[in-house]
N, C-alpha and C positions, 0 to 999 in steps of 0.2 A: 723553269724556276732558277734563279741565281742565288748563291749564298756566298757571303763573305765570312770566312772563318779566321778568327784570331786565337792563336794557341801560345800562351806565354808560360815559361817555366823558369823558376829561380832556385838555385841552390845557394844556401847561406852556410858558412862554415864558422865554427867557434874560434878558429884561428886561421892563419894563412896556410894555403896549400901551394905547393911548388909547381904542380903541373896537373892539367886536366885534359884527358883525351876522351872523346865521345862521338858516337854515331846517333843519328836522329832520323826517325821515320814519321814525318809530319806532312809531307806533301801529298795531297789527294791524288788518287789514280785517275788516269784518263782511259777508260775502257767502259764497255757496256753502254749504259744510259747516262754516263757521267763523264764530263770533261773538266779538267783543271785549266782554266784560262790563263791564270797567272799565279806566281808564287814568289814570295820574298822571305828570306830567312836571315836573321841577324844574331850575332853573338857579342856579348859584352862580358869580360874584356874582349877587344877586337881580336879576331883570329882569321886566318885564311881558311875558308870553307871549300871543301871539295865535294863532289857528288858523283854517284854512280847508280846504276840499277842492279838490284840483286837478281838472282836466278828466277825469282817469281815475279819480276817486273815492278817491284816496289822501288820508289825513289828513296835513296839514302844519302844524307848529308853527313860528312864527318870532318872533324877539326881537332886541333891541339892547341891548348893555351899553355905555353911553356913557362911564363913568368909567375911570380907569387901573386895570389889573389884571395880575397876572403869571400867573394861571392861570384856566381856565374849565372848570367841571364840569357835565356834563349827566347827569341820572339819569331813566330812564324805567321804569315798572313797569306791566305789563298782566296782566289775567286773561282768558284765552281759553278758550272751549269749542269743542272740535273734535269733530264728529260722524264716525262711520265713513263712509268713502267708499263709494259704490255699486260693486258688482261689475261689472267691465268685460265686455262680450260677447267671445266668441272673435273675432268678425269683424263688420264693418259692410258689407263687400262693395264691389267696385269702383263699384257704382251710387251710392255715397255721394258721389262726386265731383260728380254733377249736383245733389245736394241741397246740397253745399257752395257750388256756384256761386250757387244761389238765396239761400243764407244771406248770402253776401258781398254780393250785389246789394242785398239788403234792409237792410243795415247799414253802419256807418261803420268799416270795418276797414283803410282804405288805409294808415294809418301802420304797421300790423303786417304789411303786405305789402311795404313798400318798405325798401331798405337804410337803416341808421341809423348813428350815429357809430361805434359798436364792432361792428356786425354788417354789414360790408361784403363784397360779393363780391370775390375776388382770384384770381390765377392759382393760388396755393397751395390755396385752397379748392376750386377746380375740380379740381385734381389729386387732392385728398383725396377729393372726392365720387366720382371714378372709382375710386379705390383701395377704397373701402368699398362700392362697388356701388350708388350712388344711380342710379335709373333716369333715362333722359333724358326730357325733357318729353313726347316723343311716346309713350313707354312708360308713363309714371307712372300714367296713368288705367286702366291694366289691372290695377293693384295694389289691394289693400284698403288704404285710407289709414291705418287704425289699425295694422294689422300693419306697414306701412312705417315709421310713426313709432316703433314699439317696436323695430324692427330697427336703425334709425338710432341710437337711444338706446344700444343695446347695442354697436354697432360703434364709436361715438365713445368710449365708455368703455373699450373694449379697445385703441383706437389711441393714446390719450393717457394718459400716466402722471400720476397725481396727485402733485404736488411742490410743497409750500408754498414761497413766495418765489421760484419759478422765473420768474414774470413780475411786472409792475408793475400798479398799479391802472388805469393808462391804456394798457396794452399793446394793440396791435392783435392780431386773431386770428392773423395770420401768425406772431407770435412763438411761440405755442404749437404751431401747425401745423409750424413748422420744427424746433423742439426736441423736439417730441412730449411736452412736459411742460406742466402748468398747474394752475390751481385752479378752483374751481367757477365763478368768473366767466368764465373762458376756455371751459370746457365750454358754458356757457349761450350765450355769444355765437356760438360755432361752430355749435351746433345751430340757433339762431335763423336764422342766415344760410343754412344748408342747407334748412331747412323753408320759409322764404319763397321760396327759389328754386323750390320745388315748387308754389307758388301757394296755400299754406296759411298763414293768418294765425298769427303766432307772437309772443309777447311775454315780456319778462324779468320774473322774480319775485324780489323781495328779501324776505328773511325769516329764519327760524330753523329749525334741525333739531334735534329732541330726540335725544340720544344716551343709550341705555340702558346698563346696566352691561356687558352682553356685546355691545354694538353694534360691528360691524366696519365701519360706514359711514365713508367718507371725508368730509372737511370737518372743520375744527378745532373741537373742543369748546371752548366759550367764545368763539366768534366768529359773525358773521353768516353766512348761507348764501345761495345763489342757484340758481335752477333756471328752467325755462321752462314756458309754457303754449301749447298749440296748439289752434286751434279746429276742432272736428269736428261735423258734424250729429248731432243727437240726444244727443251727449255733452257739448256745450258746450266750455268751456276745459279741456282735458286736461293735467294737470301731469305733466311728465317731468323727472327728475333724472338727467342723463347722468353727473354725478360719481360716483353710486352705482348706476347701471344699474337704476333703479327708477321705477315710477310714483309721483309725489308723493302722499302720503296723510296719515293722521292725525298723523304726527310732524312734518309740514311746516307751519310757522305762517307765513302770508303777511302781510307788512307792506305792500308796495307793488308795483305793476306799472307797466311802462313799455316803451318801444321797446328800451331797453338800459340798462346801469348809469348812463349819463349822466343819465337821467331820475329815478333813484330812489336816489341815494346817501343813507345814513342821516343824514349831516350835510353841509351845504354853506354856505359863507359867506366873509366877508372880515374882516380885522382891520387896524388902522392901527398901524404900528410897524416899526422896522428891527431885527428879532430872529430868532433861531432858535426853532423850536417843536418840541415832542415830543408825540406822541399816545399816550395810554394808553386801551386798550379792554377791557372785561369784559362778557361775556354769560353769564347763567345761566338755564337753562330747567328748571323743576321740575314734574313731572306729578303728578296725583292723580285718583282716581276720583270725588271730590266737590270742590265749591268750597273751596279752602283759605282760611284767614284772609288778609285783604288787608293786608300790611304793606310799608312802604317803608324800606329801609336805605340811606341816602345815604352813610354813612361807610365802608361795606364795600368797600375799594378794594384789598385784597391780591390777589396772583396776577393782576395786570393783564398783558395782553400789550402790548408797546410797539413803536412805530415812530417813527423820528426823521425830521422833514422839515426840510431846510435851506432858509431863505428868503433870497433876494437882498435886499440893503439897498435900502430905498425909503421915502420919506416918504408915499407914497400908500396908499390901501387895497390890501392884498395878499390874493390869493385864498387861502382857507383851506378845504380840503375833506378830509373823513375819508380818510386814505390807507391805512386798513386794507383790504386786499383782502377781498372776500367769499370765504370759504374753503369 
């Protein structure tokens, strides 16, 4: 299956800003069952764009717009080939824990085992773990780790209601645990915190989910999506989408991986000016059975979703991060 992904972001300012500096993570990864065949990235006002790979293998584009401007438009287009995922076994057995220990010992997975900014243990998380039947440390190794992860994915989906705008982009997991509402970002952070407590490396995945005509999946069509990957012996990084109670598959297009959302926001940067800003975002994922013509439409900005960010007045550089929650 081939996908063309168009991801456009526009920042509008209430007055002129004198400089914008930003880094962007929008280029899909080429690993596992996914290959990014081509990628184009454009900035208006025009700027020289540089790129590099971060230590987790994510493609990062960064730029600086030094002159005065009242809006900033970013347009990314990618062509991705996604192979069918291998069929999961029914079980890998409790003995897989010993193999997982060897795998962890032989690799550098400590960051995906430790708490991170948005995936922190808490009293509410501990109560939630008891509620959904997460086994205690002394009992967990009697379970099949694959079956356990699938059960947690299902239990989390059932316990938290999908509710757009019920939390903020920077909300701790306790907000969703207390209200029992959240978006994909919250589901991912809760599952990461639960899985790491079991001693299984787990990481956050930022990307896109293709919505078919009859698709009943949660997560907003026209927005970015998030899920998790947990490391298991023989299977490698297993993708789990608790928002939709599914194993991540061919419809999930991976852009970046990290400890949590803080590592992989689609855009992150600063601007200089004492203004209010408005964020407009549009995502479009189009599938085909063969590679489609590669075209970039930078002017197609209708049907944007919008989010307003109020900035406190300051003459210094002001943090500017995409405030669209991953839905």
